[in-house]
C-alpha positions in Angstrom: -0.1 0.3 0.1 1.4 3.4 -0.7 1.3 6.4 1.4 -1.8 7.7 -0.1 -3.5 4.5 0.1 -2.7 4.1 3.6 -4.1 7.8 4.5 -7.1 6.5 2.8 -7.5 3.8 5.0 -6.7 4.8 7.9 -4.7 3.3 10.8 -6.9 0.3 10.9 -7.4 -0.4 7.6 -10.9 1.0 7.7 -12.3 2.6 4.7 -12.5 6.6 5.5 -15.2 8.5 3.5 -17.7 5.4 3.2 -19.8 6.2 6.5 -21.8 9.1 7.5 -19.8 11.6 7.4 -19.9 12.7 4.1 -23.4 11.6 2.8 -25.7 14.1 5.0 -25.7 17.1 3.2 -27.4 19.9 5.2 -28.0 18.5 8.2 -25.9 19.3 10.9 -23.2 16.9 12.6 -23.8 17.5 15.9 -24.6 15.2 18.4 -28.3 15.7 19.9 -29.9 14.8 22.9 -33.5 14.5 24.3 -35.2 16.8 27.6 -38.8 17.2 28.5 -40.5 20.4 28.5 -44.4 20.5 29.0 -44.4 17.0 28.5 -43.1 16.8 25.0 -39.7 15.4 23.7 -37.7 18.2 22.6 -34.1 17.4 20.6 -31.0 20.1 21.0 -27.7 20.0 21.2 -26.0 19.6 24.9 -24.3 22.4 26.1 -24.9 26.0 28.0 -28.2 28.0 27.0 -29.1 31.7 28.3 -32.8 30.3 29.6 -34.4 33.1 27.3 -33.0 31.2 24.4 -33.5 27.9 25.5 -37.5 29.2 25.4 -37.4 29.9 22.1 -35.7 26.6 21.1 -38.1 24.3 22.8 -41.3 26.3 21.9 -42.2 28.0 25.0 -43.3 31.3 24.8 -41.4 34.6 26.1 -44.2 35.4 28.7 -44.2 32.0 29.9 -41.9 30.8 33.2 -39.5 27.8 33.4 -38.7 25.3 36.3 -36.5 22.5 36.3 -38.0 19.6 37.3 -35.3 18.2 39.7 -37.3 15.5 41.6 -40.9 14.2 42.5 -43.0 17.8 43.3 -39.3 19.4 43.4 -38.6 22.3 41.2 -35.9 25.1 40.8 -37.0 28.6 38.7 -34.8 29.4 35.7 -35.0 33.2 35.7 -34.5 34.2 31.7 -31.2 35.6 32.4 -29.7 32.6 33.7 -27.4 30.2 32.1 -28.1 26.5 32.0 -26.5 23.8 30.8 -27.9 21.1 29.2 -26.6 17.7 29.3 -29.5 15.0 28.2 -32.8 14.0 30.1 -33.6 17.4 32.0 -37.1 17.8 32.6 -38.7 21.2 32.4 -42.3 22.7 32.9 -43.4 26.3 32.0 -46.3 28.2 33.4 -47.8 31.5 33.2 -46.4 34.2 35.5 -49.2 34.7 38.4 -50.1 38.4 38.9 -50.3 39.8 42.5 -53.2 42.8 42.9 -52.8 45.0 45.6 
């Protein structure tokens, strides 16, 4: 095998360029994870998101509040300006802000 053939076949002798790498034009090659938002499964890339941006990506209206579910009956409020880290498997619920009248 010459140097060019070795490069094409890689160190393990596997042919490169015949997998998923070059044939999915128009698709993002990032790994996606699933989160649950209001009982809906949503796919998105893992990483850090500002809550207001995350809400747009997962289809939550800007005028709704968002909580992260951390256990049965346990919720953490997520202010729109906070940054959250998504790894997959997280569960969120949105709800209408309750106004107070004095």
